[in-house]
C-alpha positions in Angstrom: 43.2 -20.9 2.2 43.6 -16.8 1.3 40.3 -17.3 -1.7 38.6 -19.3 0.2 38.1 -16.8 2.9 37.2 -14.2 0.2 35.1 -16.5 -1.2 33.2 -16.8 2.2 32.9 -12.8 3.2 31.2 -11.9 -0.2 29.3 -14.9 0.0 28.2 -14.3 3.3 28.2 -9.7 2.7 25.7 -11.2 -0.3 23.0 -12.6 2.2 23.0 -9.7 4.8 22.9 -7.5 1.6 20.0 -9.9 -0.1 18.4 -9.5 3.8 18.5 -5.7 4.2 17.1 -5.9 0.4 14.0 -7.9 1.6 13.6 -6.4 4.8 12.8 -3.0 3.3 16.3 -1.8 4.7 17.3 -1.2 1.7 14.8 0.9 -0.4 14.2 0.0 -3.4 14.0 1.4 -6.6 11.0 3.3 -7.9 9.3 3.6 -11.0 5.5 4.8 -12.2 3.1 4.2 -13.4 4.6 5.6 -17.2 7.1 3.4 -17.0 4.3 1.2 -17.3 1.9 2.9 -20.0 -0.2 2.5 -16.5 -2.8 6.3 -16.7 -2.5 7.4 -13.4 -6.5 8.3 -11.9 -7.6 11.2 -10.8 -10.2 12.7 -9.1 -13.6 14.3 -10.5 -14.3 15.4 -6.7 -12.3 18.5 -5.0 -14.0 18.0 -1.0 -11.7 20.9 0.3 -11.8 23.3 -2.6 -8.7 23.8 -3.1 -7.9 23.6 -7.0 -7.0 19.7 -6.1 -8.5 17.0 -6.8 -8.9 14.1 -3.7 -7.2 11.4 -5.3 -4.5 14.0 -5.5 -4.7 15.4 -2.2 -4.5 12.4 -0.2 -0.9 11.6 -2.1 0.3 14.7 -1.0 -1.2 14.9 2.8 -0.2 11.3 3.0 3.6 12.5 2.6 3.2 15.6 4.1 2.3 13.6 7.5 5.1 10.9 6.8 7.6 13.3 6.3 7.0 14.4 10.2 8.3 10.9 10.8 5.5 10.0 12.9 7.2 7.2 15.6 5.1 4.1 16.3 3.1 4.3 20.2 -1.1 3.0 20.5 -1.3 6.4 22.6 -5.0 7.5 23.6 -5.6 11.5 21.7 -8.4 13.4 23.2 -7.9 15.9 20.8 -8.6 12.5 18.4 -5.6 13.4 16.6 -2.3 12.7 17.7 -0.7 16.3 18.4 2.8 15.3 20.0 5.0 13.8 17.0 2.9 9.6 17.8 0.6 7.6 16.0 -0.2 4.6 15.0 -1.0 3.0 11.2 -4.5 4.2 11.7 -3.1 8.8 11.3 -1.7 7.5 8.5 -5.5 6.9 6.5 -6.8 9.8 8.7 -4.1 12.3 8.6 -4.4 11.5 4.5 -7.2 11.9 4.2 -8.1 14.9 6.5 -5.4 16.6 4.3 -7.8 16.8 1.5 -10.9 18.1 3.4 -12.4 14.4 4.6 -12.2 14.5 8.4 -12.2 11.2 9.4 -13.7 11.6 13.1 -16.5 13.8 12.6 -17.3 11.2 9.8 -17.2 8.0 11.7 -18.0 9.2 14.3 -21.4 10.6 12.8 -22.0 6.6 11.1 -21.2 5.2 14.2 -24.4 6.8 15.1 -26.5 6.5 12.8 -25.6 2.6 12.3 -24.4 1.8 14.8 -25.2 -2.3 14.1 -22.5 -2.2 11.6 -19.6 -2.0 14.2 -18.2 -3.8 16.4 -18.2 -0.8 18.6 -19.8 -1.5 22.6 -19.2 2.1 24.4 -19.0 4.8 21.6 -15.6 7.1 21.7 -15.0 9.6 18.2 -11.9 9.9 19.6 -10.1 6.2 19.8 -13.0 4.8 17.1 -11.6 6.2 13.5 -8.3 5.1 15.0 -8.8 1.6 15.5 -8.3 -0.9 11.8 -11.9 -2.4 11.6 -13.9 0.6 11.6 -12.5 2.2 9.3 -12.3 -0.7 7.5 -16.5 -0.6 7.7 -16.5 2.9 7.6 -15.7 2.8 3.6 -17.5 -0.7 2.7 -20.4 1.5 3.5 -19.4 4.7 2.3 -16.5 4.7 -0.4 -15.4 3.3 -3.4 -14.5 -0.7 -3.7 -11.6 -2.3 -5.6 -10.3 -5.3 -6.2 -7.8 -6.8 -3.4 -6.1 -8.4 -7.1 -2.9 -6.4 -7.1 -2.0 -7.6 -9.8 -4.6 -5.5 -11.7 -2.1 -2.7 -11.6 -4.1 -0.1 -13.2 -6.4 -0.4 -10.2 -4.3 0.2 -8.0 -3.4 4.1 -7.8 -1.6 6.1 -5.7 -3.9 7.7 -2.8 -5.8 4.5 -2.3 -6.0 3.1 0.3 -5.9 -0.6 1.3 -6.9 -2.5 4.3 -4.5 -6.0 6.0 -6.6 -8.0 8.5 -4.3 -5.9 11.4 -3.0 -3.2 9.1 -3.6 -0.2 7.1 -2.1 2.0 4.7 -2.1 4.1 1.8 -1.3 3.4 -1.5 2.0 4.8 -2.8 2.3 6.5 -6.5 5.3 4.9 -6.6 6.0 1.3 -8.1 8.8 -2.2 -7.6 9.9 -3.5 -11.5 6.8 -5.8 -11.4 4.9 -2.5 -11.3 3.6 -3.8 -7.9 2.8 -0.2 -6.4 4.5 0.5 -3.0 2.3 1.1 0.7 2.6 3.6 2.3 2.4 3.0 6.1 3.1 2.7 9.8 3.3 -0.8 10.9 6.0 -0.3 13.8 8.8 1.5 15.9 11.4 0.0 13.9 10.7 1.1 10.9 13.1 2.9 8.8 10.9 4.6 5.3 7.5 4.9 5.7 7.4 4.1 1.9 7.3 0.6 0.9 7.9 -2.4 -1.4 5.7 -5.0 0.7 2.8 -5.4 -0.7 3.5 -8.8 -2.3 4.5 -9.2 1.5 1.8 -8.8 2.7 -1.2 -9.9 -0.5 -2.2 -12.8 2.1 -3.4 -10.4 4.3 -5.1 -7.8 2.5 -9.5 -7.1 3.2 -10.1 -4.5 1.5 -8.8 -2.0 -1.0 -11.3 1.9 -1.8 -11.3 4.9 -3.3 -12.4 8.2 -1.8 -13.6 9.3 -4.7 
């Protein structure tokens, strides 16, 4: 009887660990491009002239942003960019771009004014338009480099790329799982523990766009 109880406890412990692992509560092991002999992409553009190429700059900037551990809450800000420690998925992208010299609030607003027919916006509001997933998707289709949405085309996915889902958005990490699939840097809900997660395969059916700024 005692052995049976031990086996039952071991089974349930294993089951719980597997659930925690699948939910990314237990972090997954990270690999790099070098582990898979994948060349790391570097942009030829340095938008803000800080000596760091755009691709690297976006990745570093988004990491600086998630290190602040923003709490998830959808709010309107008269400043446009959240300034109180809260944020949503679009802010991961906006702050990542901002640190590399791309002010998404201004850039998207100017594009909306010039091409309003391409956007599904009734009332233009500079402070919130750049924080909507579909607005960013439209902007990127018009102004960024469009890439494959096949996550198994590993060399085409590089840290600093922007990935758009039907109702979500994030930045591709330069870290990969044991299959070579990139982690995702994102902010999905108030209960998220880690901002860099091995979830691309879970979300792959919802991917609608994959972009690179330069």
